[in-house]
N, C-alpha and C positions, 0 to 999 in steps of 0.2 A: 983244727977241730971245727971252726966255723964253716970252712969249705966243705968238710965232710957232711955237716948238717944240711947245708944248702943242696949238696948232691943227693942226699937221701930224700929231701923234700921233692926235688925234681923227679926222681925215680918214682916216688909215690904218686905224683901228679900224672905222670905219663901212664901209669898203670891203670888209673881210673878215668882218664879223659875219654869222652864218648866218641872221639874220632879215631880211636885206636883201631888197628886192623881187625881185631876180633869182633868188634861191634859192627863192622861194615859187612859182615857175612849176611847173605840173604837166606831166609828159611821159608821154603815153599811147601805147603801141605796140599794133599789131595785125599780123596776117598776111594773106596772100592765101588766104582760105578762103570762096569765094563759096557761097551768097549772104549769109553772115554778115558777112564783111569782104572788101573787094576794092578794087583800084585802079580808079578811074574812067577811067583812060587806057590801061589794059592793060599798065602797066609792072610790073616785079617789086618796085620800091621806090617809095615816095612820101615826100617831105619835107614836103609841105603837106597839112593835113587836108582842105582843100577838094577834093582829088583822091582821097580815101578814101571809099568808099561801103559799102553793105551794111546788113543788118538791125541787127546789134550796133552798128555805127558810128552809124547814125541814132539808136539809143537813147542812146548815150553823148553825142552832140551835143545831143540834146533835154534830157538831164539838165544838161549844162554851161550850156545857154542859160538855165536857171533859177537860175544862180549868178553871182557876180561873180568867179569864179576865173579866173586867167590860165593858159592851157594851150596845149600843142602836141600834135597827133596825127600820128604817123608810121607808115608801113607798112614793116615789115622782115620778115626771116624769124623763125620762132617762137623759135628758141634765143636769138637776139640780144635780142629784146624781153623774153623771160621772164627772162633773166639780169640785164637792166637793172632790171626790176621787183623781182627778188629781192634785189639788192644796193644800190640807190640810193634814198634817201628822195625822196618826191614823184614817183616813177616807178610806172607801172602797166601792165598788159596786159589786153586783152580780145579776144574772149570766152573766158574760162577756165573749164573744168569744175571745179566745187567737189567736192573729195574730202576725206576725213578726213585723208589724208596731207598734203595741201596746206594744210589749214585754218590751222595755226599759223604758216605761212610768210608769210601776207599779212593785210591788212585787206581786207574785202570790201564791194563795192557791188553790189546786185542782189537777186534774180536779174534779169537783163536779158531772158532768153528761155530756152527749153529746146531740147535736141536729142534726137532719138529714133533709137536705133540701128535700122537697117532692113536686112533682107536682100532683095536683088533677084535675080530669076530672069530669063532671057532673054524677049524678047517672045513672046507666044503660048504661054508655058509653062503646063502644067497641074499643075506641082509644087505641093504644098500643105504647109504647116508649121503645127503647133500648138505646137512647142517646138524648141529647138536639137537635141534628140535625133533629130528626124526628118531631120537633115542630116549625121548622123555619118559617112556614106560619101561625102560630097561634098567637092570642092575649092573653097575660098573664095578670092576675090580680095581683097587688102588692100594696105596699104602699111606699110613698115617703121617701127617705133617708134610706130605709132599705137595709141591706147588700145584700140580695137576689135579690131585684129589681135592685140595682146598678150592680150586677154581670151580669144579663141578658142584661141590657141596654148597658153595656160596650162591649158585644159580638154581638150587633146588633139586638137583639130580640125586638119585640114590646111589651111594657108593658103599660097597662092602670093603672096608680097608683093613689091611694087615700091618704088622710092624715092619715087614719087608716085602719087596715086590717079587721075591723069588718064586713063591708058590702060585702066583696068579695065573701063569700059563696053564698049569695043571688044573686049576679050578675052572678055567675057561673050557678046557678040553672035556672035563667031567660034567659040565653044565651047571656048576654051582654058582656061576655068574654068567650074565648074558654077553657082556663086552668087557674089554680090558683097556684102560688108558695107560699108555707108556710112551717112552721116547722111540722114535723111528729106528734107531740103531740098537738101543739097549733092549727093547722089547724082543726082537728075534734072538738076541744073544741069551737072554734069560730063558727063553723058550727052549733053545737048543740044550742048555744045561739041564733042563728038566725032561729032555727027550720028547719034547712036544714039537710036532712039525706041522707045517701047512697053515698056520694061523693067517687069517685074511685081514690086511690093513684096509678098513672100509672108509676111513675119513681121517684127514690130517688138517691141523690148524695151528695157529699161534707159533709161527717160526720165530724162535728167540735166539739171541746171540750169547755166546759163552766167552768169558774173559778170565784173565789172571787179575784178581783183586788184591791190592796191596795197601797195607796200613798207610793212612794219610800223612803220618809223620815221617815216612820214608822220604829221603831227599828227592826233589824233582829231577835232578840230573840222573838218578838211577832209573826212574820210571821212563824218562826220555830216552835213555840209552836202550832200554828194553824195547820200547816201541820202534825205535830206529832199527834195531836188530830184527824185529818182526817184518819190517819192510824189506830187509835183505832176504829173509826167508821167502817172501812173496816173489821177489825179483829173481831168485835163483831157481824157482820152480819147485822148491821143496814143499811149500805149503800145499800146492795142488797134488803133489805126489803122496803126501801123507793122507790127505782126504780121500784120494782114490784108493789107497791101500785099505781103508776102512769102509769103502762102499759108498762114498758120497760123490 
């Protein structure tokens, strides 16, 4: 009976030990932000990584393919994924802009790609910009709590912000805003979804790097393995091929 009791104790211990295989699985989250990350089926959320597409998603999948790591990719809203990555070991979120403020909150894999803040004018516009000062009397379109919108507001520019960026191309076309600040790739993508063509990129600035951000309690060897796999993606030419596919 004593041996059976010891065996039961051992089984119970193994079931809860944090080094069990189940706890080693990685959970990576992203959001609908085409063409960087997006649902392949048009849904707001995806439980299966095979239904998540986009530039950053392809980069992350290429990295993981060069490892033996067990992982899940899910598409959720930004706040949900960010908070999971912030609070739970073995959880991460991509593509995340690297900033000095965020740096100590995560361990980082990347850069996966870059994004370039771009100001768009309506089709056939002759407006020219050499700096933001040239647009000090203009009304920008943006969306609430976005880093680009906050940047302009902090510097005294007038921004008409919505809860989502989707409608800004149409607002620009209709003259409801003078200019629209967006990402160099996401901007034209949103415009095409709204059947808006010919928007003119008049000024680009603040080229930022995008990463896979991972909870800091995730083991260093996991993060090292991912960064080493990223180097393999570079060496194989796959990194450049993915960027070229998306127009970079």
